C-alpha positions, -999 to 999 in steps of 0.1 A, spaced: -536 -423 -461 -539 -424 -426 -533 -389 -408 -499 -408 -391 -490 -417 -425 -492 -381 -433 -475 -367 -410 -447 -389 -412 -443 -374 -448 -447 -340 -431 -417 -345 -404 -396 -361 -434 -403 -326 -455 -390 -306 -424 -360 -326 -423 -356 -323 -456 -359 -285 -452 -337 -283 -423 -307 -303 -441 -311 -282 -473 -310 -247 -456 -287 -257 -426 -265 -281 -450 -246 -247 -464 -251 -230 -431 -226 -259 -420 -208 -257 -450 -197 -219 -447 -187 -224 -409 -167 -247 -421 -153 -228 -448 -142 -204 -427 -112 -218 -416 -109 -240 -456 -115 -212 -478 -109 -178 -464 -75 -167 -459 -79 -136 -435 -101 -119 -409 -117 -98 -434 -127 -132 -457 -140 -147 -430 -163 -118 -424 -175 -120 -459 -183 -157 -458 -203 -154 -423 -222 -121 -440 -234 -147 -466 -255 -165 -439 -257 -136 -414 -297 -127 -422 -305 -162 -427 -288 -191 -405 -313 -185 -371 -342 -184 -395 -329 -222 -410 -327 -234 -376 -366 -231 -371 -368 -257 -395 -350 -281 -366 -373 -266 -338 -404 -277 -362 -389 -315 -370 -384 -318 -335 -412 -302 -324 -436 -320 -347 -421 -357 -339 -427 -350 -301 -462 -343 -311 -471 -367 -340 -452 -399 -325 -439 -392 -287 -428 -429 -286 -403 -418 -317 -392 -389 -295 -391 -405 -265 -368 -433 -277 -350 -415 -300 -337 -387 -276 -331 -413 -249 -310 -434 -268 -292 -409 -290 -290 -383 -257 -253 -377 -259 -246 -371 -296 -280 -350 -295 -267 -331 -268 -234 -323 -284 -254 -315 -313 -275 -289 -290 -246 -274 -274 -229 -268 -306 -259 -247 -321 -261 -227 -289 -222 -220 -290 -229 -211 -327 -254 -189 -324 -235 -171 -296 -206 -167 -318 -223 -158 -348 -238 -124 -325 -205 -122 -303 -173 -124 -326 -176 -85 -337 -186 -75 -302 -147 -66 -296 -118 -56 -314 -94 -79 -302 -76 -106 -322 -79 -128 -297 -114 -123 -289 -123 -130 -326 -98 -154 -335 -115 -175 -304 -151 -171 -317 -139 -182 -350 -126 -214 -339 -157 -219 -323 -179 -215 -355 -156 -238 -372 -161 -266 -352 -199 -264 -343 -203 -264 -378 -184 -297 -385 -194 -314 -353 -228 -312 -363 -224 -321 -398 -208 -352 -389 -232 -361 -360 -265 -356 -381 -251 -385 -407 -243 -409 -380 -280 -402 -363 -294 -410 -392 -273 -434 -405 -281 -455 -371 -324 -446 -374 -322 -463 -411 -296 -492 -402 -319 -503 -371 -304 -499 -333 -312 -520 -301 -351 -512 -290 -364 -541 -271 -398 -549 -264 -407 -519 -240 -397 -494 -271 -367 -484 -250 -332 -485 -268 -308 -511 -246 -274 -502 -265 -250 -479 -256 -230 -450 -270 -202 -473 -291 -231 -493 -307 -239 -461 -324 -203 -456 -341 -207 -487 -364 -193 -484 -402 -224 -477 -419 -235 -448 -397 -195 -432 -396 -197 -432 -436 -231 -416 -432 -212 -389 -410 -188 -383 -436 -212 -382 -464 -231 -355 -448 -199 -332 -436 -184 -332 -472 -219 -329 -490 -228 -300 -467 -196 -284 -472 -198 -288 -512 -234 -270 -504 -218 -242 -488 -191 -243 -509 -216 -235 -540 -236 -210 -520 -203 -191 -513 -196 -189 -551 -229 -177 -558 -232 -153 -530 -198 -132 -533 -176 -115 -556 -137 -115 -567 -113 -137 -560 -132 -158 -531 -158 -164 -556 -130 -180 -581 -116 -201 -550 -152 -209 -538 -155 -226 -572 -125 -245 -575 -127 -259 -540 -164 -269 -547 -158 -287 -578 -128 -308 -556 -155 -315 -524 -181 -323 -552 -159 -350 -565 -153 -364 -528 -187 -363 -520 -199 -382 -552 -174 -410 -538 -185 -412 -503 -220 -408 -513 -228 -438 -540 -210 -458 -513 -235 -450 -485 -265 -445 -506 -255 -478 -525 -254 -499 -491 -286 -486 -479 -300 -495 -511 -287 -529 -511 -295 -534 -474 -331 -520 -473 -338 -500 -506 -370 -511 -531 -379 -498 -563 -391 -461 -549 -358 -457 -531 -336 -468 -562 -355 -440 -584 -347 -414 -559 -308 -429 -555 -304 -423 -591 -321 -385 -589 -295 -381 -558 -262 -391 -581 -274 -374 -617 -284 -343 -593 -248 -344 -581 -231 -350 -610 -249 -322 -630 -238 -298 -597 -202 -306 -603 -204 -301 -641 -225 -265 -631 -198 -255 -605 -167 -262 -631 -186 -243 -657 -191 -216 -636 -229 -216 -633 -233 -212 -596 -272 -209 -596 -277 -240 -617 -253 -258 -588 -266 -249 -562 -300 -257 -572 -290 -296 -581 -269 -298 -549 -299 -288 -531 -317 -317 -548 -289 -341 -540 -294 -334 -505 -336 -338 -510 -331 -370 -530 -307 -384 -504 -331 -376 -472 -360 -388 -494 -341 -418 -500 -337 -422 -462 -372 -419 -453 -383 -439 -482 -364 -472 -467 -373 -463 -435 -411 -467 -440 -428 -478 -421 -407 -481 -394 -399 -449 -377 -369 -467 -357 -363 -504 -368 -351 -526 -340 -317 -546 -346 -326 -573 -319 -364 -582 -332 -382 -569 -360 -415 -573 -341 -400 -547 -315 -397 -519 -340 -412 -484 -338 -438 -479 -368 -458 -453 -378 -486 -468 -361 -472 -482 -330 -457 -448 -320 -482 -424 -330 -502 -403 -312 -541 -405 -316 -560 -395 -342 -578 -362 -326 -545 -350 -318 -529 -354 -356 -561 -342 -368 -557 -308 -348 -520 -309 -359 -527 -310 -394 -552 -281 -391 -525 -262 -374 -499 -270 -395 -521 -259 -425 -525 -225 -414 -492 -217 -397 -470 -233 -424 -478 -211 -458 -467 -179 -432 -435 -191 -424 -428 -203 -459 -438 -164 -472 -417 -147 -446 -386 -167 -449 -390 -164 -484 -390 -125 -483 -360 -126 -462 -338 -146 -489 -352 -123 -516 -344 -93 -492 -306 -102 -489 -301 -119 -522 -274 -98 -532 -233 -107 -539 -210 -94 -512 -172 -94 -514 -142 -80 -492 -150 -45 -504 -178 -44 -488 -162 -51 -454 -146 -22 -436 -111 -23 -425 -114 -20 -389 -133 -50 -387 
């Protein structure tokens, strides 16, 4: 296996980790309006991800940085062609981080309510836009012979990509509802279970359509195998949350995300951005990659740094593993 193939796999792993971890982050943000009944319950939901949300976003920085260094042509075409949706995502992530930190800085109801609105919208929009973006990457966009995107924003809003956006929104929200049930106690835990079950059924319908469409359009035997895993894992997650087995449900909803992202990257390879104008103009792991020497240096650096990061993040989740409830929130908050 060539180094550019290795880095394609590593980038796929980074995006998978990001969607697995940030997925329930986004879901919790959306659930602050759908699940929480009052300010105290919203505080409980926010506290479930309070110690980890910023660490989860490191996976996005790593995926973007790895793409820039390993596949500069891919990075340049992607960020120039998808400039507006990626800018919206970036602004949302900035505002979202500020909202988490600033919400409780002042006691006024209006101040806290406005930041809670910000958390909801800056969680919902990226959850949709990431699905739209990856739907377009897999489907193919207007790339010319000079490796430049020549379409417009309207071209990105096609039925396949929009369906992908709806799938990521419902899947992340389901993932977040399962996480909320896993991390809380009391009435909010029971309602999270119930809401997760309904979200799981909706996700199953949308995901079956999107993944089936992907398989029919550009799939092969390997992608079919991951599709089956994704479908079975999602079904198992729904059954498990119905039975009150939050741990199993969370593991299976995470496996659903892993299998679904793996399927998208399997249908993409060896392309990194297919051209809908002419297949010969597609960006591939070969024509979009850096030099072998650059990839070699990157591989050594990644081999040293990655285990340290994984150990630290795993330790963080272990330290903050206990459940919380409304009785842990002081009335003054």
